[in-house]
N, C-alpha and C positions, 0 to 999 in steps of 0.2 A: 475568413481569413487571405484565402489565396485573392481573394474579387478584390480585397480591401490592396494589398498588395500592388496585386495590377493597376489599379485605379492612380496609386500614388506614382507608381513606377512611370504609367503613360505621360502624368501629369509633368514628370520631371525630364519625361524623355522625346515622346512622342512626336514635339515639334522640331527637335532636327535631326528624323532619320528623313531619308529623300523620300519627296512628292510620291504622293501614291501613282503618278502619273510615267515616273519614273523607271528605266527598268535595268536589272544586274550591270549590264553592258554599258551602260551609261553613265556610273556613278564612279567619283572620283576616289582614290587612296583616300583620301581623307577623308570622306563617306564611309567609307569602309573603316577608317579606323573609330570618327564616332560611333558605327555600331556595335564594333569588340567593347567599347566603353558601356554601349548601355545594354548589350550582352552581360557584361561581367555584374552589373550593378543588378538584373535580372535573377542570375542565376543563382548568386548567392540568399536574393529576400527567400524569407520564409513562404510555400506555400500551405502547411497546413503541420497539423500534429500527430505524432505518432507515439499509441498509449501502448507502451508497454508495461503493465500490470501496475505500479506505485511510482512508476515514472514516464514524464513524457521526453519527447525527443522535437527538436522542430524539423521538419520536412523543408525543404531549399526547392526552388522550380529546379535546380541543375541544369548542366548544358544543355540535356534532351528538352527538358519544359523552357527555356529562353531561347535557343534557336527557334523551335515552334510556336512559339508566341509573336517572335519579327516576322518570320513566315507567314503568318493567320493577319498581321498588322500592314505588311508591305510584302504580298504574295511573287510579285513581280521580280523582288530584289531579293527576299533572303529565303535560300533557301532551306529546309529541314535537316537536321541531324539525326542519328539514332545512335549508341555505344556501339553495334556490332560497324556499324561503318565508320565512325569516329576513329575508332581503336584501329580498324582495319586500313586505313587512312595514314596512322599512325598520330593523330592530333590527340592530347591529353584532355582537353575541355577546359582549358584559359582560356584567357580574353584574345590573347597572341595566336594559340592554335584558332579560333574561330575566324579571328582575322587573315591567319592564311588559309584556312579553308574557303572565305568570301573569296579574293582574289583568285587563291584555284580555281573556283566555279566561275568567275566573272571571267576567268579567261577562256574555260569551257565554252560558254557561252557565247564569249564575240567569235570562237575559230566557228563557231557552229550556224552563227547568222552569216558569217564569212562564206562558207560553204554553201550554206542554201543560196545566196544570193549569184554566187558561182553558178547553180543551175535555175538560177529565172525563179527562186521564191523566196519569197517575203516572208523575213523572219515571224512575222504573226502570224502566220500561214502552216507554219512547225506542226503545234500542239494537233491540229485539225487534221492535218497528211498524217501523223502519227496515230490516228483516233483516240485520242488525247485534246479535245476542244478545250475542257477546260481547266488544263494545266498551265502553267506558266512553264516559262523554259526552263528556271532553275528547278522548277519541280518535277519538271522532265528529267532532269540532271538526278534528283532525289529520287526516283521510281527506278533509273537504270542502275543506280547505287544499290537499291534498296532490293531488285529481283537479282544483281549480280552478286552482291555483298553479303545482303542479310540472308537473303534465301538460295545464295550460292548456284542459282543458274547461270552458266554462264552463256553468251550470246554466240550465234554462230560463226566460226571464221570465213575470212576472205574466201576460200577455197569452198567451204560449203552455199556461201552467200550467191557464189558465182553458178555451183549447181542448179540451184534453186533457181535460182532467173530462167536459164536456158531452161530444165525440168518447166515451168511455167511458162513460157515464151514457146515452147515445143506444140506444134499441130498436130493433134491427135486424132484429125477430121475424119 
C-alpha cells in the first residue's frame, strides 16, 4: 500500500520539487510553499492498515513519514523531523508548521554558510569538517536537533569550548 501511494504521490508532486542540485539555502519562498503542499498531500495518504481484531484502521504517512520521504527524495533541500523535535520546536505537524520549519532551517543553513565563508570554509566542506561527510546541511541541522532535543544531550557552552581549546592547544611537552 505504501509503495503504491508513494508512486502516485511522486507522479503528482516530484516534478515541482526543487531540482536535486539545489540546496535548502537556494530555494525560494514559493518553493517552500509548494513543498508544504506536497508534504500535506503525502502526510494524509494511507501507508498501511492496522488490524485491531475485527476492525481495520488506515495508517497514514503522517508528519514524520512525509518529512522523511521529502528528505529521501531531496536530501540537500528537506530536513527530516521526528515527533520530539517537532513538538519541542512548537510545530503541530500541519502544512503551515512544515513551511515554517523549512523556513527556519533555511535561515539556519544560510547563517551557517555565511559564518563558514567568513572563516574561509566552503559550505560544501562543512559536513566533512565535522566528521559527517555524507550528510547534507539540512541533515546536519536535523542531527543537531536529534542529539540536543530527542536525546537531550546539550552541547558545551562558549566557556567550556574555550577551555577545551586552551587544553587542546596546551604544550604538554
